[in-house]
N, C-alpha and C positions, 0 to 999 in steps of 0.2 A: 504494500500500499504506500502510495507516494505521500511525503510529507506535505502537510498543508502550508501553504507560503505564509510567511510572517507578514502581519498587518503593518503597513507603513503609517506612522503617525503624521498628521497635518500639522505644519508648523503654525504659530500664531500669525506670522506675516502672510501666509498663503489663506488663512481663514479671513483675516481682514481684507484681503484683496477680493475674495468672493462676496463678502458682505457689500464692498464698495460697488462692485459690478452689479449686484442685486438691486441696490438702492439707486444706482444711476441709470438713466434712461438710454444711455449711449451703448452699452455692452450688455450681452447675454452672459450670465454667470455661469451657464453651462459650458458655453464656449471658452470662457476663461479657465474653467476647471480642466477642460481637455489641453489647454495651452500649458498650464502649470503641472499637470501630470496628476490631478486629483481625480478619483473615481466620481462619476456623476452620482451614484447613490450616496457616496459620502458627502458630496457637495449639497445634495438636497437636506441631508440630515443636519449639516452645519447651519443652513438657511433656516430649516424648521425650528431648530432649537433657539435660534436668534429671534424669531418671531414670537416663539412661546415664552422664553424666559429672559430675553434681552441679553444673553450671554454669547460671547465670541470665543473666549478662551476654552481649552479642553477641560472637561471634568476631572477632578483628582482621581487617579486610579487606586484602587484597593480601598475598601471601607475599614471600618474599625475592626481590629483583631480582638474578638471576644475570647477571653480565656477563663475557664472555669477555676483553675487553679492559680490564686493571687498570691502575693508576697506573703500575706498572712498565714495562708495554708502551708506555704513552703517553710515558714519558720516553725510552725507547729510541728510539722513532719520531722524537721531537724532536732527539735527539742525531744520528740518521741525517741528517736534513734540515739541521741545522747544518754537517755535514761536507760534504754534497753537496746543494744544493737543486734540482737539476735531474732528481733520480731519478724514474722513473716509479712508479706505484703497485706494479707487479709487483716492481720493484727494491727499493722499500722493504720490501715483504712478504718478499722472499727474505732481505734482510739482518736483518730482524726474527727470522725463523726460524733464522737462523745464530747470532746472538747470544743468543736465548733459546730454546734447544731444548726446554726443559721446559714452556714455555707451550702452551696450545692453539693449533692451527693455525686461522688465519681467512683469509677470501677477501680479494682485493684490493679489492673494492668496500667491504668492512668498513673497510678502511685509510682509503679515501677518506671514509666517513662520520666516522671517528674525527678525521681532519684537520679536517673542517668543524666538528665540536664543540670543537676546539682553536683555532678561529678562523684556520686557515691556508687562504689563498686562492692561486689559481693566477695568476700575474702575470708581467710581463716581467722577465727576468734582466738585470741590469746588471753590467757588468765592474768589478771592483775590483783594481788592481794589487797584485801580492804585495809589492812594495816599500814600498807606502804604510804599512805598520805595522812596518817595520824599526825596532829600537831607535835606530839613529843618525839615521834620518829624524824620528823622534818627537822625539829630543833636539834635532835642528836646529829645528823648529818651535817647541819651548819656549824655546830660546834667542832665536830671532827675536821671539817676544811679549814676552820680558823686555826686549830691547833696545828694541822698539817702545814699550813703556809707560815704560821708563826714560829714554831719550834722544830718541827720535824725536818725541815729542809736545811737546818743548821747542822744537822748531824748526818751520819751514814745511815742510809735506810736499808733495811733488809726486809723483804717481803716473804712471808711463809705461807704455804698452802698444801694440802694433800689431796690425793685423789685415789680411787680404787680401780683395780683391773681384775678382770677374770679370765684366765688363759685356758679355760676348759674348752676342749675342741672334741668333736665326734663327727663321724661320717653320717651324712643325711641321705645317702643314696645306698640302696641294697637291691637284692634280687629276690623275686618270689613268683609262683606260677601265675600265669595270665588269669586275671579276674580276682587274684588274691593280693591282700596288702601285705607289705613287708614289715614285720614287727621285730623289735629287739627290746629285751628286758633291760630297764635302767632302774636306778634307784631313785630317780627323780630330783637329785641334787647335783648342782654343776661345781661343787667345790667352793672353798672359801676364797674371797677375794685377796689380792695382794695390794697392800696399801704402800703407796710412795709419797714420802714427804720431802719437799724441796724447799731450800731457803736460798733465795737469789738476791742480788744487789746490782745496781748499775756501777758500783765501784769495785766491789770484789768479784762480781761475777757469780759462779755457784759457790756459796758459802758452805753449804753442807746438803747432804741427802741421806735418806734413810728408806729401807724397804723391809717390810715384814708381812707375814701371812695374818690375815684378820683385819678388823677394824682398829682405829686409833683411839686410845682411851687417855685419860689423864696422866697416868704415870708414863706411858710412852712419849707423849707429847712434851711432858716435863723433861725427860731425858733428852730429847732432841734439842730443846731450848738451851739446856746446859752445855751440850756439845757446840751448838751454834755461837753461844756466848764466848766459849773459850777459843773458838776459831778467829774471832774478831776482838780478842783481848786488847786493851789498850787503846781502843778506839771509841769516840763517842758515837755510839750506835743505838738505833731505835728499831725494834722488831715489830712489824705491823702484820696482823693476821685477822681472820674473821672470828666472830663470837660463838663458834661452836661450843657445846657443853665441856667437851674434853679441854678445849682451849681456855675457857674461863676458869676451870679448875686450877690449870697449870698457872695462870696468872696470879691467882691468890697465893700460891706457895712460892712464887718467884718475885713477889712484889718488892722485896728488899734486896733484890740481886745487885752486886756490885758491877755486873758486866755492862748494864745498859738500860734503856727505858723499854717497856713492853706496852703496847697499845693495840686493841683490837678494833675492827672496822665496825661501824654501827650497822643496824639492821637496814636492809634494802639499800645499802650504799651502792653507787655506780662503781666504787673502787673495791668491790667484794671479790674480783677475780684477780689472779696474779697476772700482772703485765707481761 
């Protein structure tokens, strides 16, 4: 199917020329339309509108764009998502109707289109602990940052952290008759983890490391701290680590140590991982 030819708009100058020819006795406006390349039907419409409305200029194209979803409804949708980002489109639409009963009803698909226009996307939800933004937790992080910038940077800083590894391995492929599953009798246990503790510093590099089977308790961490302190003896050193229960117990027993200062990272701090 051939494409319909695009309409050519008649300029204001040509419209005035047609109206002058229509009002003047000397010229025929249709002949003038043929001369300037305006369709005769279009010329008749221009003259008719001039006689009925007294207008020569072209009407403005495109009327008012009536939108059901106004800025108030968009703001309400944004507030609903800020309160609960896992709501479905039906749930968002239901709350929108409850909070703005005087607004027009819209379909849930319209809510989805509005969210796309507001640059909202569907993504994986991450959990955020409710205690992270408690006033006392925020204040402890602020105090830690002030202490670090005021005192810690004047000494040699040693960061300490531990992690657990499991080296249990087993074959996951086996053979059995066609139609039967391959089973192997196991105990259900993968063995104990191997814990590794590291103490690193930008000045000393690797200060100390330790590896043992099982988890880290207060006694083991205390021994590790003593060994770290001996490796950096004679230096103004501060040991920084997180506030795990085993760490807190070791701090209380080494509070009066002559080797240096001990400080644990506050809860939910951005520095709670070894650099």
